[in-house]
N, C-alpha and C positions, 0 to 999 in steps of 0.2 A: 474539495479534498477527496482523497481516495483512501479506503481502508483495505489493506491486503491481509488475508488470512493465509498464513504460510506454515508448513510443517516445520518442526524443529529437527530437521535432518542434518546430517553431516555436510551434505551438499550446500544447504543454505547457510550453515555456520561458517563453512570455508569460503563462501562467496565474498563475504565482507560487504563493502558498500556497493550500492548500485544506484543508477540514475533513473529517474522517471520524469517525463515531460508532459505538460498539458499544452495543447495548441488550440487556440480559439480562432475560429474563422468568422470574420466580420461580414456584414452585409455588403460593404464596398470591395469585397474580395481580398482585403488585407488579412494578415494573420498576426496574432499576438501569442507569444509563447512564454512559458515559465518552466524551468527545470529545477528539480530538487534532488539531492542525494538522500539516501536512507540506508539504514543498517538494522539488522536484527539485534535485539537486546542480547548481550553476552551472558552466557551461563556456563559455568565450569563443568567439566566432565564429571567431577564428583557429585555436583548438585544434580546433574541429569540422571546419573545412576541412582542416587537416593530417591529422586522423584519417581523414576521408573519402577523401582522396587516397591515404594509405598503405594503407588497407584496401579500396580500390575493387575490386580483383579478387575479393575474398571477398564483398563486398556485392553485386556484380553476379551472382555465381554462386549466391548465396543461402545460402552456408555461414556467414555472419555477418550480424548486424544491429546497428543502432545503437539501444540500449535502456539503460534504467537500472532498478534495483530500488529501490523505496521501501519501507522497513520501518516499520510503524506499530505501536507497542506501547501497548495501552490500559491495562493493569494491570501494575505491577511484581510485585506479589504479590496474588493473588486467592484467597481462602479460601471454598470453597463450603460453605454451612451444610447439614449432613445433614438437619436438620429442615425446611428450606425451600430445597431445591436449585434451581439454575437448570435450567429445562426447555427453554428455547429461546434462541437468540442471533440477533440481527439486526445486520448491518453495513451502514452506509449511507455512501457517498462523496458528500459534499455539494458537488458541482460538476457543472454541466451540460456543461462543455467539456473536461474531462480525457479524454485518450485512453488506454485501458488495453488491453494485449495479454492479460494474464492476471492473476488474483488468486488467492492461496493463503492459507488460514487456517492459522495455526500455533498449536498448543496444546502447551505444555511442562508436563508434569505432574511434580510432585515428591511422592513418597509418603514418609510417615514411619511 
């Protein structure tokens, strides 16, 4: 999965849904892909104004910022074939307009 840290800007709020794709390149040169749509959590203008007013000292001093985390899970359960393992992964955010502070790839392994 991917975790995106995005600012709560009007550009991101107006963007709506966006697509992101994970493409796995296998040892036999084939590719497997999964695409998921995501959207920022909706917050009304009134709530944004209240939060900005309440946290304004922290926002001005730089100890806090207005951001959201968007988690995108591409596979619930992915089993890597030991005879044809995934050799490379590519993640693509399919939006020209989204503003992103930071992105993190999260891999949760379950061993049996």
